[in-house]
Every structure is written in C-alpha cells, then in structure tokens.
C-alpha positions as CSV (number, residue, x, y, z in Angstrom):
1,M,-6.1,-26.2,30.2
2,T,-6.1,-22.5,30.6
3,L,-4.4,-20.8,27.7
4,S,-2.3,-17.6,28.1
5,P,-4.2,-14.5,26.9
6,L,-2.7,-12.3,24.3
7,P,-4.2,-8.8,24.2
8,V,-4.5,-7.5,20.6
9,G,-6.2,-4.2,19.5
10,F,-8.5,-3.7,16.5
11,L,-10.9,-1.2,14.9
12,P,-14.4,-2.2,13.7
13,L,-13.5,-2.7,10.0
14,V,-13.9,-5.6,7.6
15,D,-10.1,-5.9,7.5
16,A,-10.0,-6.7,11.2
17,A,-11.5,-10.0,10.1
18,P,-8.3,-12.2,10.4
19,L,-8.0,-11.3,14.1
20,I,-11.7,-11.7,14.8
21,V,-11.9,-15.0,12.9
22,A,-8.8,-16.3,14.6
23,A,-10.5,-15.8,17.9
24,E,-13.9,-17.0,16.9
25,M,-12.9,-20.1,14.9
26,G,-10.2,-21.3,17.4
27,F,-7.1,-20.7,15.3
28,D,-5.6,-19.0,18.4
29,H,-6.3,-22.0,20.6
30,A,-4.7,-24.3,18.0
31,E,-1.5,-22.3,18.4
32,G,-1.6,-22.5,22.2
33,F,-2.9,-19.0,23.3
34,A,-6.2,-17.1,23.6
35,L,-6.7,-13.9,21.8
36,D,-8.0,-11.1,24.0
37,L,-9.4,-8.7,21.4
38,R,-9.7,-5.1,22.5
39,R,-11.7,-2.7,20.4
40,A,-10.4,0.9,20.0
41,T,-12.0,4.0,18.5
42,S,-9.1,5.5,16.5
43,W,-5.9,4.6,14.8
44,S,-3.8,6.9,17.0
45,G,-5.4,5.2,20.0
46,L,-4.5,1.7,18.7
47,R,-0.9,2.9,18.0
48,D,-0.6,4.2,21.5
49,M,-2.0,1.0,23.0
50,V,0.8,-0.8,21.4
51,S,3.5,1.8,22.2
52,F,2.6,1.8,25.9
53,G,2.2,-1.9,26.3
54,Q,-1.5,-2.0,26.8
55,V,-1.7,-4.6,24.0
56,M,1.0,-6.9,22.5
57,A,-0.1,-6.2,18.9
58,A,-2.7,-4.4,17.0
59,Q,-4.3,-4.0,13.6
60,M,-2.6,-1.0,12.0
61,L,-2.6,1.0,8.8
62,S,0.3,-0.3,6.7
63,P,2.3,3.0,6.6
64,M,2.2,3.5,10.4
65,P,5.4,1.6,11.3
66,V,7.1,3.3,8.4
67,A,6.0,6.8,9.5
68,A,7.2,6.0,13.0
69,A,10.6,5.0,11.7
70,L,10.8,8.4,9.9
71,G,10.0,10.3,13.1
72,L,6.5,11.2,12.1
73,G,3.4,11.2,14.3
74,G,5.2,11.7,17.6
75,V,5.8,8.0,18.2
76,S,8.7,7.4,20.6
77,V,9.1,3.7,20.1
78,G,9.9,1.6,17.1
79,L,7.0,-0.3,15.4
80,S,7.2,-3.3,13.1
81,A,4.8,-5.1,10.8
82,I,5.0,-8.8,11.4
83,S,2.1,-9.8,9.1
84,V,-0.2,-8.3,6.5
85,L,-3.8,-8.6,7.6
86,S,-5.5,-7.4,4.4
87,T,-4.9,-6.2,0.9
88,N,-7.1,-3.5,-0.6
89,G,-10.7,-3.3,0.7
90,E,-10.9,0.5,0.4
91,V,-13.4,2.5,-1.5
92,I,-13.3,6.1,-2.8
93,G,-16.6,7.9,-2.5
94,V,-17.8,11.3,-3.6
95,S,-20.6,13.6,-2.5
96,S,-23.9,13.5,-4.2
97,R,-23.2,17.0,-5.7
98,I,-19.9,15.8,-7.3
99,A,-21.5,12.5,-8.4
100,D,-24.1,14.5,-10.3
101,Q,-21.4,16.5,-12.1
102,L,-19.5,13.4,-12.9
103,R,-22.5,11.7,-14.4
104,A,-22.2,14.0,-17.4
105,I,-18.6,12.9,-18.1
106,P,-18.2,9.6,-20.1
107,N,-16.8,6.7,-18.1
108,A,-16.3,8.8,-14.9
109,L,-18.6,6.5,-12.9
110,A,-17.7,3.2,-14.6
111,F,-16.1,2.1,-11.3
112,N,-13.3,0.3,-13.0
113,D,-11.4,3.0,-14.8
114,A,-9.1,4.9,-12.4
115,A,-7.7,7.2,-15.1
116,A,-11.1,8.3,-16.3
117,A,-12.5,8.8,-12.8
118,G,-9.5,10.7,-11.6
119,A,-9.3,12.9,-14.7
120,A,-13.0,13.7,-14.4
121,L,-12.7,14.5,-10.7
122,I,-9.8,16.9,-11.4
123,S,-11.7,18.6,-14.2
124,I,-14.6,19.6,-11.9
125,A,-12.5,20.6,-8.9
126,G,-12.8,24.3,-8.3
127,G,-9.9,24.3,-5.8
128,P,-8.2,21.8,-3.6
129,L,-10.2,18.7,-3.2
130,R,-11.3,18.1,0.4
131,M,-10.6,14.4,0.9
132,G,-11.4,12.5,4.0
133,V,-9.0,9.7,5.1
134,P,-8.9,7.8,8.4
135,F,-5.4,8.8,9.3
136,P,-2.6,11.0,7.7
137,F,-0.2,8.0,7.5
138,S,-2.4,5.5,5.7
139,M,-2.6,3.6,2.5
140,H,-5.8,5.6,1.9
141,A,-3.8,8.8,1.7
142,E,-1.0,7.2,-0.4
143,L,-3.5,5.9,-2.9
144,L,-5.1,9.3,-3.3
145,Y,-1.8,11.1,-3.7
146,Y,-0.4,8.6,-6.2
147,W,-3.7,8.4,-8.2
148,L,-4.4,12.1,-8.6
149,S,-0.8,13.3,-8.9
150,S,-0.2,10.8,-11.6
151,L,-3.1,12.4,-13.5
152,G,-1.6,15.9,-13.2
153,L,-3.1,17.3,-9.9
154,P,-0.4,19.1,-8.0
155,A,0.3,17.2,-4.8
156,P,0.1,17.8,-2.0
157,S,-1.1,21.4,-2.8
158,G,-4.1,20.2,-4.8
159,L,-5.4,18.0,-2.1
160,D,-6.8,19.1,1.3
161,I,-6.5,15.8,3.2
162,R,-8.6,15.7,6.3
163,T,-8.6,13.1,9.0
164,V,-12.1,11.6,9.7
165,P,-12.7,8.5,11.8
166,P,-14.2,5.8,9.6
167,P,-17.6,5.6,11.4
168,L,-18.0,9.4,10.9
169,M,-17.1,9.5,7.2
170,A,-20.7,9.4,6.0
171,A,-21.7,12.2,8.4
172,A,-18.7,14.3,7.3
173,M,-19.8,13.9,3.6
174,A,-23.4,14.6,4.4
175,S,-22.6,17.8,6.3
176,G,-20.4,19.1,3.4
177,E,-17.2,18.9,5.5
178,I,-15.5,16.8,2.7
179,D,-16.0,16.4,-1.0
180,A,-14.8,12.8,-1.2
181,F,-13.2,10.1,0.9
182,C,-11.1,7.0,0.9
183,V,-12.1,4.6,3.6
184,G,-12.2,0.9,4.4
185,E,-15.4,-1.1,4.3
186,P,-18.0,-1.2,5.6
187,W,-18.0,2.6,6.0
188,G,-18.1,3.4,2.3
189,S,-21.2,1.2,2.0
190,I,-22.7,2.9,5.1
191,A,-22.3,6.3,3.3
192,V,-24.3,4.8,0.4
193,E,-27.0,3.4,2.7
194,Q,-27.3,6.8,4.3
195,N,-27.5,8.5,0.9
196,A,-24.5,10.7,1.8
197,G,-22.7,10.1,-1.4
198,E,-21.8,7.6,-4.1
199,L,-18.8,5.2,-4.6
200,L,-16.5,6.2,-7.3
201,L,-13.7,3.6,-7.3
202,P,-12.4,0.6,-5.4
203,G,-8.8,1.0,-4.1
204,C,-7.8,-2.1,-6.1
205,A,-8.4,-0.1,-9.3
206,I,-5.4,2.1,-8.3
207,W,-3.1,-0.5,-6.9
208,P,-4.2,-4.1,-7.0
209,G,-2.9,-6.0,-4.0
210,A,-1.8,-2.9,-2.0
211,P,-1.1,-3.8,1.6
212,E,-3.9,-2.1,3.5
213,K,-3.7,-3.3,7.1
214,I,-0.8,-4.9,9.0
215,L,-0.3,-6.6,12.3
216,G,1.9,-4.1,14.2
217,V,4.0,-4.6,17.3
218,R,6.7,-2.8,19.2
219,T,10.0,-3.6,17.5
220,D,11.7,-4.6,20.7
221,L,9.1,-7.4,21.2
222,V,10.0,-9.1,18.0
223,E,12.9,-10.6,19.8
224,T,11.8,-10.6,23.4
225,I,8.5,-12.5,22.9
226,A,9.3,-14.0,19.5
227,E,7.6,-17.4,20.3
228,Q,4.2,-15.7,21.3
229,L,4.3,-13.4,18.3
230,S,5.1,-16.3,15.9
231,A,2.1,-18.2,17.2
232,L,0.0,-15.1,16.6
233,V,1.3,-14.8,13.0
234,R,0.4,-18.4,12.4
235,A,-3.1,-18.0,13.8
236,V,-3.7,-15.0,11.5
237,W,-2.3,-16.9,8.5
238,H,-4.9,-19.7,9.1
239,A,-7.7,-17.1,9.5
240,G,-6.7,-15.4,6.3
241,Q,-6.8,-18.7,4.3
242,W,-10.2,-19.4,5.8
243,L,-11.5,-16.0,4.9
244,D,-10.4,-16.2,1.3
245,D,-12.4,-19.4,0.8
246,P,-15.8,-18.2,-0.6
247,R,-17.5,-21.1,1.1
248,N,-16.9,-19.4,4.5
249,H,-18.2,-16.0,3.6
250,T,-21.7,-16.4,5.1
251,V,-20.3,-17.5,8.4
252,A,-17.6,-14.8,8.3
253,C,-20.3,-12.1,7.7
254,E,-22.4,-13.4,10.7
255,I,-19.3,-13.3,13.0
256,L,-18.2,-9.8,11.9
257,S,-21.6,-8.3,12.1
258,S,-22.0,-9.0,15.9
259,R,-22.3,-6.1,18.3
260,T,-18.9,-7.1,19.8
261,Y,-17.1,-6.4,16.5
262,L,-18.5,-4.3,13.6
263,D,-22.1,-4.0,14.7
264,V,-23.5,-3.5,11.2
265,P,-25.8,-5.8,9.2
266,S,-24.2,-8.9,7.8
267,E,-25.5,-8.1,4.2
268,I,-23.4,-5.0,4.1
269,I,-20.3,-6.9,5.2
270,D,-21.1,-9.5,2.5
271,R,-20.6,-6.7,-0.1
272,S,-17.0,-6.5,0.9
273,L,-16.2,-10.1,1.0
274,T,-17.9,-10.9,-2.3
275,G,-17.0,-7.7,-4.1
276,H,-20.7,-7.1,-5.0
277,L,-20.8,-3.4,-4.1
278,L,-23.8,-1.1,-4.1
279,T,-22.4,2.2,-5.4
280,S,-25.3,4.5,-5.1
281,A,-28.7,4.8,-3.4
282,R,-30.2,4.9,-6.9
283,G,-29.4,1.2,-7.1
284,G,-26.1,1.2,-9.1
285,S,-23.9,-1.8,-8.4
286,H,-20.7,-3.3,-9.5
287,V,-18.9,-6.6,-9.0
288,V,-15.2,-6.1,-8.2
289,R,-12.9,-9.1,-8.5
290,D,-10.4,-9.4,-5.6
291,F,-11.9,-6.3,-3.8
292,V,-10.3,-7.4,-0.6
293,G,-7.9,-10.2,0.3
294,F,-6.6,-11.8,3.4
295,S,-4.3,-14.7,2.4
296,Q,-1.2,-12.7,1.2
297,T,0.3,-12.2,4.6
298,M,4.0,-11.6,3.9
299,P,5.1,-8.1,4.8
300,E,7.2,-7.1,1.8
301,E,10.2,-4.8,2.5
302,R,9.9,-3.2,-0.9
303,H,6.3,-2.1,0.0
304,A,7.7,-0.4,3.1
305,A,10.4,1.2,1.1
306,W,7.9,2.6,-1.4
307,M,5.8,4.1,1.4
308,A,9.0,5.6,3.0
309,G,10.0,7.1,-0.3
310,R,6.6,8.6,-0.9
311,L,6.3,10.1,2.6
312,A,9.8,11.5,2.4
313,G,9.2,13.1,-1.0
314,R,6.0,14.7,0.1
315,L,7.2,15.9,3.4
316,G,10.7,17.1,2.4
317,L,12.7,14.4,4.2
318,D,16.0,12.9,3.1
319,K,14.8,10.0,0.8
320,T,18.2,8.3,0.9
321,A,17.9,7.9,4.6
322,A,14.2,7.4,4.8
323,V,13.9,4.4,2.4
324,P,16.3,2.0,4.3
325,A,14.9,3.2,7.7
326,G,11.3,2.4,6.6
327,R,12.2,-0.8,4.7
328,V,13.3,-2.7,7.8
329,R,10.0,-2.0,9.6
330,F,8.4,-4.7,7.6
331,A,9.7,-7.8,9.3
332,A,9.7,-10.2,6.4
333,A,12.3,-12.6,7.9
334,F,10.4,-12.9,11.1
335,H,7.1,-13.7,9.3
336,R,8.9,-16.2,7.0
337,N,10.3,-18.0,10.0
338,A,6.9,-18.1,11.8
339,V,4.9,-19.5,8.9
340,Q,7.4,-22.1,7.7
341,A,6.3,-24.3,10.6
342,I,2.8,-24.6,9.0
343,P,2.7,-27.8,7.0
344,E,0.4,-26.6,4.3
345,H,2.1,-23.2,3.9
346,Q,3.5,-22.5,0.5
347,P,6.0,-19.6,0.0
348,Q,4.3,-16.5,-1.3
349,S,5.2,-16.1,-5.0
350,P,6.8,-12.8,-6.0
351,R,4.4,-10.7,-7.9
352,L,4.5,-7.6,-10.1
353,D,3.0,-4.7,-8.3
354,R,1.6,-2.5,-11.0
355,F,-0.4,0.7,-10.6
356,F,-3.3,1.8,-12.7
357,D,-1.1,4.0,-14.9
358,G,1.1,1.0,-16.0
359,R,4.0,1.9,-13.7
360,D,5.3,-0.8,-11.5
361,L,6.4,-0.4,-7.9
362,D,10.0,-1.4,-8.5
363,I,10.4,1.3,-11.2
364,D,8.8,3.8,-8.9
365,L,11.4,2.8,-6.2
366,G,14.2,3.4,-8.7
367,D,15.3,-0.3,-8.5
C-alpha cells in the first residue's frame, strides 16, 4: 500500500531527532502516512516554507509562532505550535579569550551555576556583549536576555544580539565576530572540537525544561487537515518516547549522524543525548542531567504567554494585547485531542517552571 507523503521541514540539529526518528523507525507509517523530510538552511527559510505551503509543517524555534502573532518578522500568515519537539538542548559558549579571563573567577566555569557564570561574564564585559543566536525570535535569545538581565545587565542595551546560522557559529567565534553564543547541539560541541571557544553553561541551567523547538504549522491548517496533523503529532510523540529511552541512544546517534541529516560524527551527537559534554579542547567535561528531552510534547499556553510578554516588554509593544495573542498560538487542545488516541499515553503532569534565580514562570507572568 502506498502511503500519502507529508512534507515536513527541518534543520540539521539534534532537536530535529523526533522527526528524523519518526521517519526512520516507521512511526509515521504506523500512523498511516510517509514523512517527506526536507532539509532547510535557515530558520527564516523553514518559516517561509510553511507560510507558502511548500511543507505542511516544520521544526521551528518555540517563539516563532508567538512572534508572528505579534506582527514580528514580516510573517503574513498565522502560525501555530501543535507539538513540542524538544526541551532544552542548548549550550552557551564563550571565546577562548573570555574563557581565559573567566578562569580566574571562582566558580565561573563550573558549568552548573548560572548565577556565578553570568555575574562573572558581566564583570569582564567592556561594553555590550556580542552574543550569537540562530534567530532573533528564539529561546536562545530569551534565555540570554532573562539570564543576564536578572543579574543586573541592562537589557537589551547591554547585549548586542547577532544572528548567526548554527553551522557557522564556530567560525563566527573563531573570527572574533562574536564574544559568545547560545546555540543548539551539535554546534556548540563543534565549536569546542574546532578550538573556537569553550562551553560555559547548558541552557537547562537557566530554565530547566524550556520548550526549545516546536512543530509549527499554518494556523488555518489546524482545522482543514486536522486528521493528517493529528497523525503527525502521534508519530512525533512515539518518536519522543523512543528517544528518551537511554537504550536507544546508540541507534539514534547513528541515524542522526548520516549525511542526509546532521552529517557529523555520531560520538558528538552522543554527547547531547547522554549529557556527557566536552566543554573545552583542554579536555574539560561535565555530565548534565536532562540536558535535552523529547517526551514532554504538550505545547503549554502559559509558555507562549511568557514569550509574548517578554517580547512585548523588550520591543515596546502593548503587553495586555500581546500576551493573549501569543498564548493561543500554542495549540494545547489540538495536541491533547491528538494524543489521547494513543493507548499508552498518560496526560502530562503540570510542573513548576522555575528559573535559575528561584523565580517561577507563573509569577513572572503575573498570574
């Protein structure tokens, strides 16, 4: 039987794993369709592929649908998140020059102390920190703004956020274009391999469980092709459960490392999936529990509301209008209806989202 193809876009990052695994392990076929994965070269390119109907869905940065709802980025169509693909999986890296300065400051390079690392970084900054992120509307940028502004750095004026494609992050660091970066794996590890800098902190040290990548679709398709998208959500859910089982990590690394997908050595991908990260070319390493996750797939409206509020506050938009506009772009009800048909699915338990400084997300929302 020939299965209907479903075109879906992705970027070569570890957190594209649920889509890749769904295709390679047959979770798509089990749901009655065939994933047609199409590799893109940029986040704006992926967004446009969805907007113009070249693909039905795509891996996206979690704030992208929220930013579109606020009229940011020049997007003319509504975008919605129908599933979370990954939580965390980002790393913050600094240039070798900055790492050498931080080495003299106690606990700055401990890799598990966001307050100490951030305070040390601020203390040596001679001006606005030039920070590379993959896209202006990204969890990478939101984590950096929250982290450093909470520690007293004026934001956004104290940060010079620069957009750098993930595969070029190491080169931008090596050339002196940026002082630091926040990027998804494996590109932080690649920077270490190329001796372009050192890793300072995992994203989960700032906000454990932050929704990093989502499965984005045009909002109008949520109703018009609901059956197809529900099947896609279920396939991704199964892939996420499979990926979070340590027994499958070796196979997952081999799949992701192929030239078709990430095209990097499987041992570098293994660092992300196991949390055993090499932080410097000198041999420094750290084990990070829950460095990246794939099984918490529910798109939570309060997360979208938080992003909308942060974007509005930073860009001078009306927060009272922005928060509800952004909140509805995380299609929680659609996702819930899609996965309730999975016999082994258990409802995702509510959790406390707490940042490194002890503040929780609901307080930051004003709830």
